[in-house]
N, C-alpha and C positions, 0 to 999 in steps of 0.2 A: 894397793892399784886398790881400783875401787870398779866401780863396773855403770855403765850408761844404759838402759832401756827404755828400749821406745813399744808398743801394742805394735807394729805394725813391722820391726826388723830386730835383731838377735846383735844379745848385748855385745857390747864389746869391751874390753881391757882398759884402760884410762888412767893416764894419771892425774891423781887426786887433787883438787883448785890447793891452793897452799902450798903442798912437797914439796915446793923452790924455795920455796916464800914470797913473796912477794915485788915482782918478778915486772911490775908496772911500772918502775922511778924511770929503770933506760931503756925503757922501750923508745927507738926515735921515731915511728907513726904507727896511727890507730885508726881505729877501718871502722867508717864509718857510715853510717848504713841510712837506707833510703827507706819507707814503707810507705813510701807507692809504691818500688819497685816490686817486694820484695814477698811471691811467691803464697807464705801464711798472711802474713798483713796482710795483703788486696781479699785473700777467700777467705781469714778471720777463721782460721784452722789448721792445726797442724800439716804439711806436706810435703813442702819438699827436703824445706831444713840444710840441706850439705853440711850448710857450716857448721854447725853441730858438732856432726857426724865428724869429719876431720876435721875440729877444731885440733889439733895436740893435749892446750894445759883443757879442755875438760873450763876455756872461759859465755861460751854464752847460753846460755838456758833458755831454751826453747816452748820459751811465752809468749803466746800471741800483741804486740809484734814480740821480739826474737834481746833480748838485751845482750852488753855482753860487759862480761864484769874485769874496764879497765885498770883494779889494783892488781890483775894475773896478766890480763894480757901481756903477750913478750914482743908482743908488735910482726907478726911470725907474714902477716898476708894471705897464707893461705888458705880463711876464709872467702876472700874478698877471688883465691882464683877458683874455688869452685862453685859459687854461685852462680846458677844461670841465669839471671833475671838480671845479671850487674847488679845488686843494687847494693853492696859494699861494698867501700874503698876506702882501701889508708887515703889517710892526711897525715903529712908530718905536723909531729909536737910544736913544732916552731911557731902552729896556729891557732893555737888555742894557748889563755893566759896561765900563771904561773901556778895561780890557785887549782884550773884544768886539769894544767898535770897536774900537781901534785895529792888531790882528792878524786883522781882516776873522776871526774868527769866528762 
């Protein structure tokens, strides 16, 4: 188990990325982030990050703008559910080319 830390939040226990192996290959939906709606991207600083806090696989990087490691994302949709600005939507993997699916793009 790893820990996540942020200057204004307490540390939390979280799974280490890849602990269960590359899991993105069997995902049926992926998170797509609209950076025009994302509070952190709009303000250009670490603000909300509810997606990062609640991601059970720790695949969301708290970059500005946020990024998702699709090699390990299982497509659970928790990030989309907790996003207060509706910046994350789940899109079916069938919308992406075979190359994008396996390359995690």
